A tleap script that builds the chain and sets N, CA, C and O, in Angstrom:
source leaprc.protein.ff14SB
mol = sequence {
  NMET LEU THR ILE GLN PRO PRO ASP LEU THR
  ASP PRO SER THR ALA SER PHE PHE SER ASP
  ARG ALA ARG LEU LYS ILE ILE ALA GLU GLY
  ILE ASP GLU THR PRO MET ILE GLY TRP SER
  ARG MET LEU GLU GLU ASN GLU GLN ILE ALA
  LEU LEU HIE PHE MET ASN THR LEU VAL ARG
  GLU SER GLN SER CPRO
}
set mol.1.N position { 2.761 -5.885 -18.122 }
set mol.1.CA position { 3.909 -5.394 -17.697 }
set mol.1.C position { 3.418 -4.214 -17.161 }
set mol.1.O position { 2.475 -3.777 -17.821 }
set mol.2.N position { 3.717 -3.549 -16.210 }
set mol.2.CA position { 3.301 -2.298 -15.671 }
set mol.2.C position { 4.240 -1.411 -16.486 }
set mol.2.O position { 5.257 -1.876 -17.001 }
set mol.3.N position { 3.833 0.075 -16.614 }
set mol.3.CA position { 4.695 0.836 -17.318 }
set mol.3.C position { 5.336 1.537 -16.035 }
set mol.3.O position { 6.484 1.923 -16.253 }
set mol.4.N position { 4.920 1.759 -14.906 }
set mol.4.CA position { 5.499 2.295 -13.318 }
set mol.4.C position { 5.996 0.635 -12.550 }
set mol.4.O position { 5.517 -0.494 -12.444 }
set mol.5.N position { 7.076 1.280 -12.198 }
set mol.5.CA position { 8.068 0.164 -11.641 }
set mol.5.C position { 7.221 0.495 -9.737 }
set mol.5.O position { 7.336 1.530 -9.080 }
set mol.6.N position { 6.699 -0.368 -9.467 }
set mol.6.CA position { 5.949 -0.285 -7.821 }
set mol.6.C position { 6.817 -0.432 -7.027 }
set mol.6.O position { 7.731 -1.256 -7.033 }
set mol.7.N position { 6.516 0.560 -6.116 }
set mol.7.CA position { 7.350 0.826 -5.248 }
set mol.7.C position { 7.977 -0.582 -4.199 }
set mol.7.O position { 7.387 -1.551 -4.677 }
set mol.8.N position { 8.484 -0.874 -3.539 }
set mol.8.CA position { 9.060 -1.797 -2.472 }
set mol.8.C position { 8.417 -1.867 -1.306 }
set mol.8.O position { 8.864 -1.073 -0.479 }
set mol.9.N position { 7.513 -2.541 -0.932 }
set mol.9.CA position { 6.330 -1.536 0.078 }
set mol.9.C position { 7.404 -2.629 1.122 }
set mol.9.O position { 7.373 -2.293 2.306 }
set mol.10.N position { 8.203 -3.704 0.850 }
set mol.10.CA position { 9.014 -4.284 2.086 }
set mol.10.C position { 9.832 -3.809 2.433 }
set mol.10.O position { 10.379 -4.318 3.411 }
set mol.11.N position { 10.158 -3.101 2.106 }
set mol.11.CA position { 11.358 -1.952 2.490 }
set mol.11.C position { 10.624 -0.925 3.403 }
set mol.11.O position { 9.692 -0.148 3.195 }
set mol.12.N position { 11.466 -1.239 4.596 }
set mol.12.CA position { 10.767 -0.166 5.768 }
set mol.12.C position { 11.445 1.170 5.599 }
set mol.12.O position { 11.864 1.619 6.666 }
set mol.13.N position { 11.617 1.765 4.761 }
set mol.13.CA position { 11.795 3.258 4.809 }
set mol.13.C position { 10.984 3.468 3.701 }
set mol.13.O position { 10.834 4.679 3.542 }
set mol.14.N position { 10.156 2.541 2.525 }
set mol.14.CA position { 9.720 3.079 1.851 }
set mol.14.C position { 8.082 2.646 2.446 }
set mol.14.O position { 7.302 3.569 2.215 }
set mol.15.N position { 7.693 1.945 2.860 }
set mol.15.CA position { 6.561 1.137 3.783 }
set mol.15.C position { 6.018 2.548 4.535 }
set mol.15.O position { 4.956 3.128 4.312 }
set mol.16.N position { 7.125 2.938 5.541 }
set mol.16.CA position { 6.662 4.016 6.311 }
set mol.16.C position { 6.349 5.272 5.460 }
set mol.16.O position { 5.633 6.070 6.065 }
set mol.17.N position { 6.672 5.615 4.323 }
set mol.17.CA position { 6.211 6.771 3.707 }
set mol.17.C position { 5.187 7.348 4.064 }
set mol.17.O position { 5.016 8.477 4.523 }
set mol.18.N position { 4.436 6.454 3.816 }
set mol.18.CA position { 2.748 7.000 3.969 }
set mol.18.C position { 2.096 6.460 5.391 }
set mol.18.O position { 2.114 5.322 5.860 }
set mol.19.N position { 1.380 7.955 6.031 }
set mol.19.CA position { 0.392 6.910 7.489 }
set mol.19.C position { -0.587 5.732 7.049 }
set mol.19.O position { -1.218 5.801 5.994 }
set mol.20.N position { -0.671 4.734 7.849 }
set mol.20.CA position { -1.806 4.316 7.530 }
set mol.20.C position { -3.100 4.462 6.923 }
set mol.20.O position { -3.831 3.590 6.453 }
set mol.21.N position { -3.304 5.977 7.025 }
set mol.21.CA position { -4.522 6.647 6.631 }
set mol.21.C position { -4.398 6.785 5.631 }
set mol.21.O position { -5.176 6.246 4.844 }
set mol.22.N position { -3.219 7.682 5.142 }
set mol.22.CA position { -3.171 7.655 3.233 }
set mol.22.C position { -3.557 6.455 2.594 }
set mol.22.O position { -4.569 6.224 1.932 }
set mol.23.N position { -2.602 5.719 2.891 }
set mol.23.CA position { -2.431 4.299 2.718 }
set mol.23.C position { -3.785 3.284 2.133 }
set mol.23.O position { -4.000 2.469 1.236 }
set mol.24.N position { -4.751 4.157 3.679 }
set mol.24.CA position { -6.266 3.622 3.187 }
set mol.24.C position { -6.415 3.991 2.033 }
set mol.24.O position { -6.535 3.231 1.072 }
set mol.25.N position { -6.425 5.125 1.997 }
set mol.25.CA position { -6.888 6.229 0.996 }
set mol.25.C position { -6.717 5.900 -0.533 }
set mol.25.O position { -7.531 5.946 -1.456 }
set mol.26.N position { -4.774 5.392 -0.474 }
set mol.26.CA position { -4.695 5.075 -1.950 }
set mol.26.C position { -5.266 3.578 -1.790 }
set mol.26.O position { -5.257 3.150 -2.944 }
set mol.27.N position { -5.634 2.821 -1.160 }
set mol.27.CA position { -6.145 1.633 -1.676 }
set mol.27.C position { -7.685 1.999 -2.065 }
set mol.27.O position { -8.152 1.770 -3.181 }
set mol.28.N position { -8.338 2.536 -1.107 }
set mol.28.CA position { -9.593 2.844 -1.696 }
set mol.28.C position { -9.502 3.506 -3.040 }
set mol.28.O position { -9.796 2.848 -4.039 }
set mol.29.N position { -9.140 4.686 -3.137 }
set mol.29.CA position { -9.153 5.701 -4.613 }
set mol.29.C position { -7.906 5.065 -5.803 }
set mol.29.O position { -8.084 5.027 -7.020 }
set mol.30.N position { -7.027 4.743 -5.290 }
set mol.30.CA position { -5.692 4.567 -6.169 }
set mol.30.C position { -5.296 5.814 -6.092 }
set mol.30.O position { -5.622 6.682 -5.283 }
set mol.31.N position { -4.082 5.883 -7.585 }
set mol.31.CA position { -3.073 6.890 -7.832 }
set mol.31.C position { -3.871 7.210 -9.167 }
set mol.31.O position { -4.247 6.442 -10.053 }
set mol.32.N position { -3.984 8.315 -9.059 }
set mol.32.CA position { -4.444 8.648 -10.646 }
set mol.32.C position { -2.873 8.558 -11.480 }
set mol.32.O position { -1.771 8.738 -10.962 }
set mol.33.N position { -3.112 8.292 -12.627 }
set mol.33.CA position { -2.040 8.379 -13.965 }
set mol.33.C position { -1.107 7.416 -13.429 }
set mol.33.O position { 0.083 7.548 -13.719 }
set mol.34.N position { -1.545 6.304 -12.562 }
set mol.34.CA position { -0.464 4.895 -12.099 }
set mol.34.C position { -1.811 3.893 -12.365 }
set mol.34.O position { -3.015 4.146 -12.404 }
set mol.35.N position { -0.970 2.529 -12.545 }
set mol.35.CA position { -1.410 1.684 -12.643 }
set mol.35.C position { -2.577 1.258 -11.204 }
set mol.35.O position { -3.454 0.413 -11.026 }
set mol.36.N position { -2.223 1.914 -10.733 }
set mol.36.CA position { -3.146 1.265 -8.829 }
set mol.36.C position { -3.792 2.150 -8.915 }
set mol.36.O position { -3.571 3.359 -8.982 }
set mol.37.N position { -5.140 1.213 -8.917 }
set mol.37.CA position { -6.672 1.113 -9.127 }
set mol.37.C position { -7.042 1.691 -7.666 }
set mol.37.O position { -6.226 1.850 -6.759 }
set mol.38.N position { -8.233 1.937 -7.612 }
set mol.38.CA position { -8.662 2.184 -6.206 }
set mol.38.C position { -9.673 0.487 -6.315 }
set mol.38.O position { -9.925 -0.112 -7.361 }
set mol.39.N position { -10.145 -0.006 -4.657 }
set mol.39.CA position { -10.839 -0.790 -4.638 }
set mol.39.C position { -11.806 -0.918 -4.330 }
set mol.39.O position { -12.450 -1.930 -4.608 }
set mol.40.N position { -12.319 0.177 -3.560 }
set mol.40.CA position { -13.641 1.062 -2.903 }
set mol.40.C position { -14.655 -0.126 -4.020 }
set mol.40.O position { -15.295 -1.024 -3.472 }
set mol.41.N position { -14.666 -0.057 -4.719 }
set mol.41.CA position { -16.065 -1.183 -5.273 }
set mol.41.C position { -15.713 -2.381 -5.639 }
set mol.41.O position { -16.197 -2.897 -6.646 }
set mol.42.N position { -14.792 -3.010 -4.851 }
set mol.42.CA position { -14.832 -4.257 -5.193 }
set mol.42.C position { -14.268 -4.971 -3.513 }
set mol.42.O position { -14.395 -6.166 -3.246 }
set mol.43.N position { -13.867 -4.297 -2.881 }
set mol.43.CA position { -13.616 -4.394 -1.422 }
set mol.43.C position { -14.768 -3.439 -0.437 }
set mol.43.O position { -15.311 -2.339 -0.545 }
set mol.44.N position { -14.770 -4.766 0.731 }
set mol.44.CA position { -15.775 -3.094 1.726 }
set mol.44.C position { -14.921 -2.807 2.652 }
set mol.44.O position { -13.810 -3.288 2.428 }
set mol.45.N position { -15.007 -2.230 3.570 }
set mol.45.CA position { -14.193 -1.022 4.150 }
set mol.45.C position { -13.271 -2.340 5.026 }
set mol.45.O position { -12.053 -2.166 5.007 }
set mol.46.N position { -13.727 -3.504 5.707 }
set mol.46.CA position { -13.133 -4.345 6.643 }
set mol.46.C position { -12.073 -4.639 5.688 }
set mol.46.O position { -10.926 -4.461 6.100 }
set mol.47.N position { -12.266 -5.157 4.201 }
set mol.47.CA position { -11.448 -5.766 3.794 }
set mol.47.C position { -10.468 -5.082 3.663 }
set mol.47.O position { -9.400 -5.618 3.961 }
set mol.48.N position { -10.442 -3.396 3.086 }
set mol.48.CA position { -9.959 -2.650 2.726 }
set mol.48.C position { -8.706 -2.339 3.672 }
set mol.48.O position { -7.563 -2.092 3.287 }
set mol.49.N position { -9.255 -2.416 5.259 }
set mol.49.CA position { -8.374 -2.295 6.784 }
set mol.49.C position { -7.481 -4.120 6.510 }
set mol.49.O position { -6.270 -4.326 6.583 }
set mol.50.N position { -8.475 -5.063 6.233 }
set mol.50.CA position { -7.515 -6.182 6.277 }
set mol.50.C position { -6.241 -6.121 5.491 }
set mol.50.O position { -5.173 -6.534 5.943 }
set mol.51.N position { -6.392 -5.562 4.232 }
set mol.51.CA position { -5.664 -5.733 3.288 }
set mol.51.C position { -3.941 -5.179 3.696 }
set mol.51.O position { -2.797 -5.596 3.509 }
set mol.52.N position { -4.771 -3.721 4.505 }
set mol.52.CA position { -3.321 -2.623 4.622 }
set mol.52.C position { -2.638 -3.949 6.167 }
set mol.52.O position { -1.471 -4.267 6.394 }
set mol.53.N position { -3.634 -4.300 6.744 }
set mol.53.CA position { -2.412 -4.705 7.872 }
set mol.53.C position { -2.153 -5.837 7.635 }
set mol.53.O position { -1.896 -6.539 8.613 }
set mol.54.N position { -2.106 -6.588 6.013 }
set mol.54.CA position { -1.447 -8.032 6.000 }
set mol.54.C position { -0.099 -6.954 4.714 }
set mol.54.O position { 0.732 -7.694 4.187 }
set mol.55.N position { -0.033 -6.050 4.489 }
set mol.55.CA position { 0.716 -4.965 3.665 }
set mol.55.C position { 1.760 -4.764 4.792 }
set mol.55.O position { 2.919 -4.510 4.462 }
set mol.56.N position { 1.321 -4.892 6.519 }
set mol.56.CA position { 2.021 -3.978 7.345 }
set mol.56.C position { 3.203 -5.347 7.098 }
set mol.56.O position { 4.408 -5.370 6.847 }
set mol.57.N position { 1.953 -6.618 7.357 }
set mol.57.CA position { 3.227 -8.056 7.998 }
set mol.57.C position { 4.277 -8.405 6.601 }
set mol.57.O position { 4.925 -9.450 6.542 }
set mol.58.N position { 4.312 -7.283 5.453 }
set mol.58.CA position { 5.551 -7.596 4.699 }
set mol.58.C position { 6.381 -6.964 4.902 }
set mol.58.O position { 7.236 -6.970 4.017 }
set mol.59.N position { 6.615 -6.188 5.957 }
set mol.59.CA position { 7.810 -5.310 5.745 }
set mol.59.C position { 8.776 -5.764 6.854 }
set mol.59.O position { 8.588 -6.205 7.988 }
set mol.60.N position { 9.776 -5.525 6.192 }
set mol.60.CA position { 11.470 -5.728 6.632 }
set mol.60.C position { 11.898 -5.517 7.491 }
set mol.60.O position { 12.418 -4.416 7.310 }
set mol.61.N position { 12.226 -6.050 9.151 }
set mol.61.CA position { 12.617 -5.558 10.038 }
set mol.61.C position { 13.709 -4.662 9.404 }
set mol.61.O position { 14.062 -4.905 8.250 }
set mol.62.N position { 14.392 -3.400 10.258 }
set mol.62.CA position { 15.284 -2.468 9.298 }
set mol.62.C position { 16.349 -3.528 10.101 }
set mol.62.O position { 16.007 -4.362 10.939 }
set mol.63.N position { 17.409 -3.329 9.730 }
set mol.63.CA position { 18.737 -3.555 9.287 }
set mol.63.C position { 19.907 -2.623 10.439 }
set mol.63.O position { 20.533 -1.634 10.056 }
set mol.64.N position { 19.983 -3.064 11.531 }
set mol.64.CA position { 21.178 -2.222 11.945 }
set mol.64.C position { 22.665 -1.949 11.850 }
set mol.64.O position { 23.423 -2.907 12.003 }
set mol.65.N position { 23.161 -0.750 11.614 }
set mol.65.CA position { 24.510 -0.778 10.898 }
set mol.65.C position { 25.685 -1.382 11.930 }
set mol.65.O position { 26.849 -1.488 11.546 }
savepdb mol mol.pdb
quit
């Protein structure tokens, strides 16, 4: 079980908090003092980019009021 609840990346406001460039850096390097590890040793750069593109497909469309 994770000690920190991960954010809901399907939520548009959460998903847009970081730019794609910042999210690629997080994928590669992880986030200190959290369960988010860096994947740069396990995934090639093109695989990290593919992961980012996949994550972007998970975002729900905004609901208009």
